[in-house]
N, C-alpha and C positions, 0 to 999 in steps of 0.2 A: 472606576479603573478602566473599564472597557473603552470609554470615550477618550481617556487620556492616552491609552496605548495607540489608538487610531490617530489621535492628533500628533503623536510623536512620529509615526510612520509618514504621515502626509507632510509634516514639516520637513522631514529628512528628504522626501522627494523633491520638494520645492528647492532645496538647496543642492540638488544634483546627486543624491546618493542612489546609485543604481540598484542595490539590493532592495531598497524600500520600494522601488517601482514594481517589484514582483507581486505586491499585494494590491496594486491598483488594477482597475479593469483592463487596461491594455496589457499589463504584465501577465494577468491571469489568462487572457486570450492567447498571447503568444510569448511565453517566457523565454523561448530559445533565442530570440533576438537580443534580449537583455543579457542572457548568459554569454553571448559572443562579445558584447560590448564589455562586460566584466572581464572576460578572458583577455581581451586586448589591453587591459589596464594592469594585468599582472595575475600571477597564480593565486595570491593571497591578498584579500582587500579588507580594510577595516569597515565596520558598519557604524552608523551614527549612534547606535545604542552601546557602543564600547566593546564590541566583539569582533570576530573575524569570519570571513567566508571564503571558500575556495571552489574553483571550477576544475581544478586539476585532478585527473584520474589517479595519478600516482599519489598526490597528497591526500585526496579523500580516502583512498585505500589505506594509507599510512596511519591516518588519524583513527579510522574505524577499527584498525587492528591493534592500536597502541593501548597498553594497559595504563598508560599515564593519563588517558581520557576515560570518561564514563558517561553514561546517559543521564546521570543526575549528580548533583554536588555531593561531596563526601562530608558535608556538614549539615546544618539545619536550613540552608537556603532553600527557597521554594522555587520550583520551575513552573513553566506555563501550564502544564497539565494539572498540577495541584491547584494553581490559582483558579482553574476552571472547575475544580471539583471533580476531575476526571482521574480514574485510576487505571493506568495502563500496564500495571503488573510487570511482566518480564521486560517491557520496553524501558522501564525506568530503573531497574535493579542493577546494582554493582555486585561483583563477586564478594563473598561466597554465596549469598542468597540467590543470585541469578543462576549460578551453576547448579545449586540444589534443586530448584524448581524446574529449570529447563530439563534436567535429567529425568524428571517424572513424566513430562509430556513428550519427550523424544520418542518413546516406543510407538506412538500413534503414527509416526511419519517414516518408519523404516521401509526399505525396499520391499520387504515381504508384505507389509500393510498396503503399500501403493498398488501392488499387483491385485490385491483384493478390492481395493477402492475403484480400480478401472472399470469393473463391471457396473458398479453403483453409478459412477459418473455417466457412463454410456446410457444407462437406463434413463436417467434423468434428462440427458440431452435428447434422446429419441422422443420421449413423452412431450417435451416442450416443443420440439420441432414439428411433431404431428399437429399440435394446435396451431402453430404458425402457418403450416401448409394449408389449413382450412381457412385462415384469415386472408392469405395472399398479400395484404399490406398490413404492416404492424410496426410497432416501435421495438427495435432490436433490444434496447435496454430493458424496458418494462416486460417484454414478453419472453426474453431469453437470457441475456447477459446477467440480469439481476437475480431472477429466480433460480438459475442453475446452481451457483455456489451456495445460495441459501439453502436449497434442498439438500445439498451434499453436507454442509456443516451441521444443519439441525439433525440430520440422520446420525452423524458421527457422534454428536453430543447427547443424543437421545431426547431431542426436543420435538414438539409438533412443528410441522412445516407450515409456517404462517408467513408467506412472502411479503404481504403488505406491512405487517408489523415490523419485521426485521429490516425491510428496506428503509422504513422511517427511522428505526433506531440506528442503523448503520450510517445513513447520510447525515443524521443529526450530530452524532458523535464525530464523524469525519470532519465536519465544519469546524469543530472546536480545535482541531490539531493546528490550524493556522494561527491561533493565538490572538485573534481579534474578533470580539463578539460585541454585539449590541446587548442592551439589557434584556430585550425580548429573546434574543438567541440564547443568552445565558439561562433564562428561565426554561426554555425548551430543552436545553441540554440537561438541566437538573431533572426535568420530568422524564427524559429518555434514560438517564442514568438510574433513576429510581425504578423505572419499569424494568430495566435489566436486572437490578438488584433483587426485585421481587420475583421475577421469572426464575432466576437461578437459585434463589433461596428455596423456592418450592421444589425445583428439580433436585437439589442436593438432598433435601429431606426425603423425597421419594426414593432416590437411589440408595440412601443409607439403610432403608428398611426393605427395598425391593430392587437390588442391583440387576442390571442388564448387561448386554454385550456391547457397551459403548465406552467412550473415553471417560466420561464423567464417573461412571461406576468404578472404573479402574483407579481413578484418582481419589475417590471417596475412601477406598481401602487404606490409602496412605494418610488420611486425615487424622491429625492429632499425633502423627509420628513424624513423617518427613516434611509435612506441610500443615500450616495452620488453617483454620476455617476461613479466616479473612483472606489469606493468600490463595486458597483454593477457589473462592468465589471470584476474586479478581482475575485469576488465570483463566477460568472458564469464560468469563465475559470477554477477555482479550482474544481467546481462540476463535470465538464466534465472530467478533467484529473484524479482526484481522483476516480471518479465514474467508470472508466473502467480499468485504468492501474493496480490497485491492484487486481481487479477481474480476469483479464486475467491471472495473475501469480498464484493466488490461484486455478483456474481451472486446469492449467497445472501442478502445484505441486501435486494437489490431485490425478490426474490420473497417475502421475509419480510413486507415492508410491503405488497406487493400483495395477498398472501393475507389480511393482517389487515384489508384494506379492500376488500370485494368490489366496491363501487361503482367504485373506481379500476381494479380488475382488468377489470371489464366494459367500461369506457371503452376500455382497451387492446384487449380482444378484438374490440370493434366496429370499431376502427380501428388495426390493427397498425402503421400508418405513424407512430403516436405514439412508437414505441419509442426514437428518439433523445432526444426530450424527456424520456421516462421515465428514461432513463439519467442524464441531467443532474440530475434531481430526486433520484434515488437517491444520486448522488455528493455532492449538497448536503446532503441530509437525514441520511445515515448513512454517511459516507465510510469506506472501508476503512483508510486511514491517518489516525488521529485526531490526531496531534501530531508535530511535528518541532522541532528545536532549532537555534539559531544562537548562536555565541559572538562577543562583541564583540572586534574587533581594535584598538579605541581607545575612549575614553569616548564614549558616544552617548546623546543625549536621546531617550527613547521615552515619549510621553505626558507624565506628570508626574514621571518618574524619570530619573536618569542611570545607565545601565548601564556599569559599569566595564570596563576592558580585562580580558579572560579570564573575565568573568561571562557566564553563559548566559541567553538568553531563549528560553523554551519557548513556541512558538506553537501554541496549541490550535486546530488547523484545524477540527475538528468543531464546536467552540463558535463560532468565527468564522462558520461556515456557517449558524449559526442566530442571528446578531446582529440584533436587532430594529431597529437603526439602518439596516440594509441590506435586510432581507427582511421584507415584511409577513407577519404570522402565521407566523413562522419555524419554530414547532414543529409545524406542520401538514404532512403529506405530501400534496402536490398535484401530480399529473402534468400539470395544465394550467397550472402556474405559468409566468409570464414574468418571469424574474429580471432585475432591473435591473443587477446586477453579477455577474461570473463568480465561482463558488465557488472555494475554495482546496483542493479535494480533490487536485489535482496539484501543490501547493506554489505557488511563484512565483519570479520573477526568473530568474537564470541557472541555477538548479537546478530549474526547472519540469520536471516529469516528461517525459523524452524519449520514452517509450513511450505517452504519453497518447492519441495517435490510434488505436493498436492496441487499447488498453484500452477506449476508447469504441466501437470497432467491434465487439469481442467481446461487450461488455455489451449493447449495443443489439440485435445479431443474435441473441443468446441469449434475451433477453426477448421479442423478436418471434416467434422460432420456438416458444417455449413457449406463447405466446398463440394462435398459429395452429394448432398440433398438439394441444395439450391445454387447450382452452378451459374444461374443467370441473375442472382440477387443483385440489386442496385439500390443506391441511395435514392430516397424518394422525397427528399425535402431538406431544409436546413438542419444541421446538427447543433444542438445546444450544449455547450460545455458546462460542466459543474464549476461553480465559483470556488476559488481557493487556489493556494499556492503550494500546499504540501501534497495533497492528493489531486491527481489529474485524470480526467476521462470524460466521455460524453454523459450527459444527463438524459438527453433525448436524441434518438437516432432513427428517423423514419426510413423504412426500406420496403421494397416490393420484390416479389419473387415471380 
């Protein structure tokens, strides 16, 4: 199955399908050139696999908010995540199950909770930067961007902070989101998913008999009433992976573009209070989640086409965030930008990212702390980008202070 899907994408590329080029090395290295070529051909384009894709901010937002679309079919059709053996919980559910489960997790991300998390995030940041200061030269991803959100999420969920273990789990599962796997990658994914299931089964058992002041303990109280055991386990796994994998990429991408434009960096150093605005521009300019998809539950008009029932619409969020109909000079990274419309880095509609307040908090505090403590930080070698088309960000990022 995995070789067949890869063969289809490659064949489509040979025949000139722009969307299929995103999965090839050149497309992974610089998807934005391909997005612009797609935009020039129209707001909605067909794919060789019989679906549609759009680069339009207006149409992406329309699809994401429409109840005529959902993240999974409303029949027994399988999607890519299930073919991979991956349970993404909230990301796959349609109402009313999505509404019920999201409501249980929402209290963890209220403004009051965010105020309490700010101190936790800052403590984790300062501890990591203390170590970086001793090393002078380090990999920004391995030494800072990756362990920071892992430390935060494991604390919120009541898990031991094991950066290497969770970094491997996160990156392995993230690779599966692109829908193309070799047999070896499929086996690695199965091993990672099994490890996650074991970790959280043990955690749920502990919290059932010995609850603490963490999100999992609060959710266990609802077990058997508002949420099933299977749903609870899947939700907690999702919160962990989604809670750090995207933030890792956002921190790395943000520093990548700030290091590439010293004028922008110096603006931030001179006024670290700009950090929240910098975070928003990072999320617009190069979001960690580049695309998501919705399937039509009935025939729907989108732009100039009618999407049939069970056809997919791939919303290219990163392309929408550079839509010239919405953003002036969209391909320019500008931390002083005043965006007229909110970006789509956190999706939209009922599936708008539940953890977006925490992601914004971590990203803005991380960027601010780096500017305050390491104003002379510089890139010290080539940046290696992660392979993939759905999640985007640096894999390795050498820096010196």
